[in-house]
C-alpha positions as CSV (number, residue, x, y, z in Angstrom):
1,X,3.8,19.4,6.3
2,X,5.6,22.7,6.1
3,X,6.1,25.6,8.5
4,X,4.6,26.9,11.7
5,X,2.0,28.9,9.8
6,X,0.3,25.7,8.6
7,X,0.2,24.4,12.2
8,X,-1.2,27.6,13.6
9,X,-3.9,27.7,10.9
10,X,-4.8,24.1,11.8
11,X,-5.1,24.7,15.5
12,X,-6.8,28.1,15.4
13,X,-9.5,27.3,12.8
14,X,-12.3,25.6,14.8
15,X,-15.8,24.7,13.9
16,X,-18.6,27.1,15.0
17,X,-20.9,24.1,15.8
18,X,-20.2,20.7,17.3
19,X,-19.8,18.1,14.6
20,X,-18.6,15.2,16.8
21,X,-21.5,12.9,15.8
22,X,-20.6,13.5,12.1
23,X,-16.9,12.7,12.8
24,X,-17.8,9.4,14.5
25,X,-20.1,8.5,11.7
26,X,-17.4,9.1,9.2
27,X,-14.9,7.0,11.2
28,X,-17.4,4.1,11.2
29,X,-17.3,4.0,7.4
30,X,-14.0,2.2,7.7
31,X,-14.6,0.4,11.0
32,X,-16.2,-2.7,9.4
33,X,-14.9,-5.8,7.7
34,X,-13.6,-5.5,4.2
35,X,-16.2,-7.9,2.9
36,X,-18.9,-5.2,3.8
37,X,-17.2,-2.6,1.6
38,X,-18.2,-2.4,-2.0
39,X,-14.9,-3.5,-3.5
40,X,-16.0,-3.4,-7.1
41,X,-17.4,0.1,-6.8
42,X,-14.3,1.4,-5.0
43,X,-12.0,-0.2,-7.6
44,X,-14.0,1.0,-10.6
45,X,-14.4,4.5,-9.2
46,X,-10.7,4.9,-8.6
47,X,-9.9,3.6,-12.1
48,X,-12.4,6.0,-13.6
49,X,-11.1,9.0,-11.6
50,X,-7.4,8.4,-11.5
51,X,-6.6,5.7,-14.1
52,X,-6.1,1.9,-14.3
53,X,-3.1,1.7,-11.9
54,X,-5.3,3.3,-9.2
55,X,-7.6,0.3,-9.5
56,X,-4.7,-2.0,-9.0
57,X,-3.6,-0.1,-5.9
58,X,-7.2,-0.4,-4.5
59,X,-7.1,-4.1,-5.1
60,X,-3.7,-4.3,-3.4
61,X,-5.1,-2.4,-0.4
62,X,-8.0,-4.9,-0.2
63,X,-5.5,-7.7,-0.3
64,X,-3.6,-6.2,2.6
65,X,-6.8,-5.8,4.6
66,X,-8.0,-9.3,3.8
67,X,-4.6,-11.0,4.5
68,X,-4.2,-9.1,7.8
69,X,-7.5,-10.3,9.3
70,X,-6.7,-12.6,12.3
71,X,-3.1,-11.3,12.7
72,X,-1.8,-9.9,15.9
73,X,-2.1,-6.1,16.3
74,X,1.7,-5.7,15.9
75,X,1.6,-7.7,12.7
76,X,-1.3,-5.5,11.4
77,X,0.7,-2.4,12.2
78,X,3.7,-3.7,10.3
79,X,1.7,-4.8,7.3
80,X,-0.2,-1.5,7.0
81,X,2.9,0.7,7.7
82,X,4.9,-1.2,5.0
83,X,2.2,-0.9,2.4
84,X,1.6,2.8,2.7
85,X,5.3,3.7,3.0
86,X,5.7,2.5,-0.6
87,X,3.7,5.5,-1.7
88,X,5.3,8.8,-3.0
89,X,5.8,11.8,-0.7
90,X,4.7,15.0,-2.4
91,X,3.8,18.5,-1.1
92,X,0.1,19.4,-1.1
93,X,0.7,22.6,-3.1
94,X,2.2,20.6,-5.9
95,X,-0.3,17.7,-5.8
96,X,-3.6,19.4,-5.0
97,X,-2.9,23.1,-5.5
98,X,-3.7,23.6,-1.8
99,X,-1.1,24.4,0.9
100,X,-2.7,22.1,3.4
101,X,-5.2,19.5,2.0
102,X,-6.0,16.4,4.1
103,X,-6.7,13.7,1.5
104,X,-9.0,10.8,2.3
105,X,-7.5,7.3,2.2
106,X,-9.2,6.6,-1.2
107,X,-7.7,9.8,-2.6
108,X,-4.3,8.9,-1.3
109,X,-4.5,5.4,-2.8
110,X,-6.0,6.8,-6.0
111,X,-3.2,9.3,-6.7
112,X,-0.4,7.1,-5.3
113,X,1.0,9.7,-2.9
114,X,0.7,12.7,-0.6
115,X,2.3,14.4,2.3
116,X,2.7,13.3,6.0
117,X,-0.9,13.9,6.9
118,X,-2.1,11.6,4.1
119,X,0.2,8.8,5.1
120,X,-0.9,9.0,8.7
121,X,-4.6,9.3,7.9
122,X,-4.6,6.3,5.5
123,X,-2.8,4.1,8.1
124,X,-5.2,5.2,10.8
125,X,-8.4,4.3,8.9
126,X,-6.9,1.1,7.6
127,X,-6.1,-0.1,11.1
128,X,-9.6,0.8,12.2
129,X,-10.8,-1.4,9.3
130,X,-8.6,-4.2,10.7
131,X,-10.3,-3.9,14.1
132,X,-7.7,-1.9,16.0
133,X,-9.7,0.1,18.6
134,X,-9.9,3.8,18.1
135,X,-8.7,4.5,21.6
136,X,-5.4,2.8,20.8
137,X,-4.6,5.2,17.9
138,X,-3.6,8.8,17.7
139,X,-2.9,10.9,14.7
140,X,-0.1,13.0,16.1
141,X,1.3,16.4,15.0
142,X,5.0,16.7,15.9
143,X,7.9,19.0,15.3
144,X,10.5,16.9,13.4
145,X,13.8,18.3,14.4
146,X,15.6,16.3,11.7
147,X,13.9,18.4,9.0
148,X,13.1,21.4,11.2
149,X,9.4,21.5,10.3
150,X,6.0,20.3,11.6
151,X,5.2,16.7,10.6
152,X,2.4,14.1,11.2
153,X,2.7,10.5,12.4
154,X,0.4,7.8,13.7
155,X,0.9,6.6,17.2
156,X,-0.3,3.3,18.6
157,X,-0.8,2.6,22.3
158,X,-0.9,-1.0,23.3
159,X,-2.3,0.0,26.7
160,X,-3.4,3.3,28.1
161,X,-0.2,3.8,30.0
162,X,2.3,2.4,27.4
163,X,4.9,4.3,25.4
164,X,3.3,4.6,22.0
165,X,4.8,3.1,18.8
166,X,5.3,5.5,16.0
167,X,4.3,4.8,12.4
168,X,6.1,7.3,10.2
169,X,6.9,7.9,6.5
170,X,10.2,9.6,7.4
171,X,11.7,6.8,9.5
172,X,9.9,3.8,8.0
173,X,10.7,1.4,10.9
174,X,8.1,1.2,13.7
175,X,9.7,2.4,16.8
176,X,8.6,3.4,20.4
177,X,8.3,7.2,20.8
178,X,11.1,7.0,23.4
179,X,13.4,6.1,20.6
180,X,12.3,9.0,18.3
181,X,14.1,11.8,20.0
182,X,13.8,13.7,16.7
183,X,10.0,14.1,17.2
184,X,8.6,16.6,19.6
185,X,4.8,16.0,20.1
186,X,2.5,19.0,19.8
187,X,-1.1,17.7,19.7
188,X,-2.9,14.4,18.8
189,X,-6.4,13.2,18.0
190,X,-8.5,10.3,16.9
191,X,-12.2,10.0,15.9
192,X,-13.4,11.2,19.2
193,X,-10.9,13.3,21.1
194,X,-8.1,15.9,20.9
195,X,-5.1,16.1,23.2
196,X,-2.4,18.7,23.6
197,X,0.9,16.9,24.1
198,X,3.6,18.0,26.6
199,X,5.6,14.8,26.5
200,X,5.8,11.5,24.5
201,X,2.5,10.2,26.0
202,X,-1.2,10.9,25.7
203,X,-1.0,14.5,26.7
204,X,-3.8,16.7,28.2
205,X,-7.4,16.2,26.9
206,X,-8.5,19.3,25.1
207,X,-12.0,18.4,23.9
208,X,-13.4,16.6,20.9
209,X,-11.6,16.1,17.6
210,X,-14.4,18.0,15.9
211,X,-12.6,21.2,17.0
212,X,-10.2,20.5,14.1
213,X,-11.7,22.0,11.0
214,X,-9.5,19.9,8.7
215,X,-10.6,16.7,10.5
216,X,-14.3,17.4,10.2
217,X,-13.9,18.3,6.6
218,X,-12.1,15.0,6.0
219,X,-14.8,12.9,7.6
220,X,-17.4,14.5,5.3
221,X,-15.4,13.2,2.3
222,X,-14.7,9.6,3.2
223,X,-15.5,7.0,0.6
224,X,-15.5,7.5,-3.1
225,X,-18.3,9.9,-3.8
226,X,-16.4,13.1,-3.3
227,X,-13.0,12.4,-4.8
228,X,-10.8,15.3,-5.7
229,X,-8.8,15.6,-8.9
230,X,-5.1,16.4,-8.3
231,X,-3.3,19.2,-10.0
232,X,-0.5,17.0,-11.0
233,X,-0.2,13.3,-11.9
234,X,2.4,11.1,-10.2
235,X,2.2,8.4,-12.9
């Protein structure tokens, strides 16, 4: 994610109507066991839209989800973080022709890459799929001092008062937020709520996540019925 302008646009563009129920409904699309998802439809649709290797990645994602069932939460975090960090980082403007496009997990898997939001969103929904409670997860906007730009990561809270663990595509090792002094939290959200962060913790509750226009737009596009075609091919 690049520049303060993108951050400002994300925070100031709010929905004119409350769409919280829609956001929660969209989140529930992934909050079910992998056996309830239509694997054949997902694989065939990604193959048709993005090519045969996209179908292979979809199958690999299903294998990750299936093999992670029954693992500890930390093992699930590690498995999902490792899988998605193999994907290619590419700016939205190059990939989608849009300066700030939040791809769905299926779009991210289909095209084999994206920017920091796409990594974080794909990890978030996959962990929901694996039964990690939504209240333990926060998609978090930070200022990454190492690259001097705004950046997005996924934070996991083992308990409400614990220091979160950070799942990141810049530093691929899962580390506690206290060990990531290069990240300055700005705001965070999940399927229900939005927080403004003043420290490496939960921050101050600022309402529902439906206030974020990009988030509500994303939840409308979950699944494989509204897949977008990229402007460039990564393979």
